[in-house]
N, C-alpha and C positions, 0 to 999 in steps of 0.2 A: 397570439403571445409571442414577446419578443424573445430571440434567444440571447444569448450570453456567452462572451468569450472571456479569454484569460490572457491579458493584458501585462503583464507584470508578473513578479516572483524572485525568491531569496530562497534559502537553502543554507542551515548548518551544518557544517561536520557531523554526522552519527558515531557515537561510542561511548566511551568515559571522558566527560567534559567537567573535570571539576572546576575550572574557571568560570561555569554556569551552575551554580550550587542549588538553586530551584527554580521552579516551573515559571517564575516570572523574569529572571535572567534569560531563560531560554527562547521566550518571547521577545525581549529585548536584542536579541540576537536577527531576529529577522522582519519586524514588523517594518522600521521605517525603511529597510533596503526591498523588500518589495514595492514600498509603495514609490521609492528614487527610482527604482527600475523601471517601475510603468512610465515614469515621465510625469506625473502628476502633483500636485500638492496635497498635503496629507488632511488640510480642511477640504478637499474632493471626495472622501472617502464619507459616505453615507448610512452605512453598514457594517456591523463588524460582526463577525463569526469564526467561535475558538473549540477547534476542536481537540477534547482532554478526557484520557479512557474513564478516571473514577478519582474516590480520594484515596483509594490503596496505599498509589504511589505518591500523591500529593496532600497533605493535609490541610493544604489551602482549596477547599472545596469548592468556594465563589470565587472564580478565577477568572468571571467577564469583561470588569473592569479592567484589569491589569494594561492589556496594550495602550491605555491612556498614560499610565504610569511613563513610559518613553516616547510615546507619541502625543503631545499634549493637547492638540487639535481636534483627537478621537473626543473632549467632554462631549457630553451633554449629546451624541451619536447613539441611537441603538446597538447594544454589541449583548451576542446572549452565547454560552456555554452549550454546544452540542455533544450528545454520548451516546454512542452507539458500537461498543466493544472494540474491535479492533478496526475498527471500520466508521470511527470517529471522525477523524479528519477527511473521510469523502462524505458523510454525512453532513459536515459544516461546509462543503463544496457547494453540497446539490441544495442547502440550505441558501447557501449565499446564491446560485444561479436564479432559482425561485423566486428571492428576492427582486435578483434586477428583470429578470421573466415579470414579476405584477408590475415595472415599473414605479417601486418602493424608492428606487435609491438609482442614482448613476454610476456611483462604483460601491463596489463592496473589497474588504480589506477581510482575507481567509487565512486561519492559522491555526497549523497541527503543531502538538507540540507534548513534550514526555519528559520528565526526571524518571530514569528506573536505575541507574547503575548504584545507588546508593544501597537498595535494599540485597540481601542475600539472594542464593540460590532460591532455595526454597521459600523465602517469603514473595519474593517476585512468582514462585512458581501460586503458589497459594493466593494472591490476588488476582492472579489472571484464570485461574479459577472460576473467578466470578463472571467468567464470557462463558462457562456452559452454566448448564442446571445444576447449580446446589446438591438439589433435594437429593440428587441419584449419582450426581460425579461428581462430591464434595471430596470424598475421599479418595479419590483415585490416586495410585502412591506416582510420583513426579510429576505432581500439578499438571498444565496444560500438557507438557510434554507425554506426558499419560496418558488422556484424552486421544491424542493425535498417534501414541502405540498403539492405542487398542483397535484406533481405525486402519493402522498400516497391519496389524495381525488381521484381521478381517477380512481385508484386501488380499492375502495375501494366502488367506485359506481360500478364498475364493478365485483368483485367478493366480495361484503360483509366487514361489519365493521373486519379489522385484528387488533385493538389493542390488543388483547390477545397474538396475537404474536410478534407482534413489542416488547412488554412490555417483552416476553420470551428471545428475540433476545438480548436485553439489558442487562435483568439480567446474561444471560449465560455470555456475555463478559464483564460484570464487575465481573465478580467471576472469571474468565479465567484470567483478571488482576491482581486477588492481587497475583498471580507468578510471575509476570511479573517483575525484577528489573529495569526495562526500563521503563513502563506504568506511566503516568500521573496519572492514578486514580487508586491506589490499595485497591480499598472499594470496597466489596459485597453490593451491593445496594441492593437485593432482590427482586422479582417478584411484590410483593404487592405494593413498592414505586415507582417501574417501571410503574407501571399501572395504579396509580391513582395520577391523580393533586391535586396538592400543591401547598401551597405557595411556596415551594423548585424545586416546579415540575411541573410547570406551561404551558399551550400549547405555544407553538413557531410560528409553521406554520401549518395551516390545523390544521389534526388530531393528527401531531409530539407535543410531549411534549418534555422538555428540555432533559429528559433521552435516546430522539431517534437521539439525534445529536451528530456527534463528538466532541472534545473537541479543542479550539485553544492551540496551541502548538510553543513552540523550539524545536528544533532537530536537528541532524544530524546522518547518518550512513555511511558507506563505505565498499566496496567490492574490493578486488583484483581478477582479472582474468587471466590467462593464458590458453593457448593451451594444452588439454586433455594429449597430450602424455608428459610434461612436469607437469602437473597435477602428473599424477602415482608416479613420483617420491618425490612429497611433503609429509609432513604430515597428510592432509586432501584434498579431494577435493570433491567437487559437481559437476556433469554436467548434462546439459538441454539434454532433452529427447525430449523437443519439447518449440517452442516459434514463438508464433504467435501475429501480431499487427492487428486488423483491427477497422476503421474508420468509426462513422455513420455520417449522417445529424448535423450540431449543432443546431437547432433550434429544437424546441419541439412540432411546431406546424407539422414539415414535416414526423415527426415518431410517433408512438405508444406508448407513455409516459408508459404504463403500461407493456412495455416488453423490455427487451434490447438486441436488434435484433443483434446488431452487435457485441457483447459481445458473445453472443449464438453462433457464428457462428465461433467465433473466439477460444472459448472451443473446437466444435465440430471439428475443425483443427486439434486441438492441440493432442485432444486425438487422433485422426484418423495418425495425424505425429508420435505419440509415441507406436501406434498398444495398448492403452489401453483401458479400459470404465474405466467409473466415478471411480466406485466404488472398483478401481484396486488401486486408490488414496490409502496411509495413513491417509491424509486430506489435509485439502485446508487454507489457507490465503486469506481473500477475501475482498473489499476493501467496506466496512461497514462506509460511512462518513455518512449515517442514516440507523435506521435500517429497512426503508422499502426496502435502496439500497439490503440489503444482503436477505431480502426475496426475491426480486425480481430477486437476481443473484443463489437463491436454482434454480429459474426454468432456469434460462439463464445456469448453467453448467449441467442442465440436471438431475438434481436430482428428482424434482417432475415436474408433469405437468405443463403448466400453467393456474395460478390461484389457484395453490394447494401449494405454498409454504408454506403456514403455518403450511403442516402437518409435513414439517421438522423437526420443531422447535417445534412444541407442542406433537409430538409422542419422542422426545430426540432424532430425527437421526444425529443431529449434538452438542450434546453435546461431551464430551473428549474422552466417555464410547460409544459411540452410532456410527452407521454404517459407518459415513464422517464425524470425527469432525472437525468443521469449527472455525477459529481464535481463537485456543487455547493461542493466545499470548493475549489476550483481544480484538485484534482488533484496529481498528481505535478510535473505542467507548469509551475505556476504556485506550486504548495506547497514544492514542492523535494522531491528522491530520497536524504535521508540513510539508506542502503539498509537495516542494518539495521533502523533506526526506522520504517520503510514503513508496513509490516503492521501493527502496533500502534497507527499513527497512524490509517488507515484507520476500524479498529473504534472508538479514544476519537471521532472524529469522526462516524461514523454512530451510535453510543452517544447523542451529545450532541445529533444531529438526534431519535433515536427519545425522549428525555427533555425535549426543548421547550428546551433549554438551548443552542439553537447560534449564539445569537444573530444575526446582522445574515445569516450561512447559513440562517437557519430555513426551511423549506419551512413552507408552511400545511398539509401533508397527510406526515404522515412516519410511518405505524405500522408499516409492515415495509421491513428494507433487506436488498440484497444486498451484498454485497464479495467482491471478485476481485484476490486478491495473485499475483502468481507471480513464480519464480525462473527468473533466464536468459530465455532465447526460451520463452516458454511451457513451460517444463521440468518445475519444480515449480509443482504448480498448485492453491491451496486458494481456495476458495467458504465464505463463513460467509450465511445466513439468520437475521436478528437480529429482536427484537420488543422493547419494552418490556414489564415485568411491571408495572409502575409506576412 
């Protein structure tokens, strides 16, 4: 089977984008730019994959042909909308990768987008609850933050209060976000602000404060994929060493909420497929929709044993100069979380690191990347291991 490679990309700012009033305008921000960045003609694209969460945020629930409104050469090309909750972006990436690997086309365009900021916090929270099991979790107060508030409470009950670690994760990601030109919040909030309850940082759900929660955002990101042989002839290329998806039960009641079991298995399989150990990676972009998620993900990726994730942040392992930098981009916490765009964004920013084009975010050593994007509370789990071809 032919392997796929990333050869071009584009990324919009994340945040409140009044000049992009709908999902179509967000798509228009990145589609043509990604094609141009790859150095190909629009007519070269033979498949389009669009990651958008659901119709809760966008009334236009049939968006697959929207990219051709701004890139007319996409007319009569196959175009598909892909949805898998908060991992819709990675789901689109993986389908495009399969399209290339199957030999169905030479170039594929992947777009992830979401328009969220027009919704109130209450409405947004309720829409996002559709990423959980409505029969059991649909009435949890505070929306999806309430789901992760319950996860945090369960974790604290089992392993002790980890508020210091959660504040350190928030402070790290906000400090990293200062260097990301696409980030919604480019402000170093500091550990003390993140640790302490205040009028500007109240409790939101369980032990989670406002600084423990990712931001409601508008945004889009796009990639161009091709086969690895073609990629070798192009100006830049990033290939997959491994790509794994695993899904867990949807209801939290059927799982241990303090452990992302399918995510851990996906990491194990991906590292095995890539013939790597975790610390062979130069950095990881992981899905910190809430700080408790990043903490548990340290354990899922194998950085620490279960229950010991706090050690990774409190001892500085995941800082930019630590043994495994995590979320050098600022993560969802500072960058923002436009749901359908997130997985594509994580692949774009990792490709930038691997090709030495990450600007102020650039790490001195960026040879191999790990990407973890999850839909819901670790229900749909996607792991990519990436390295530069050139």
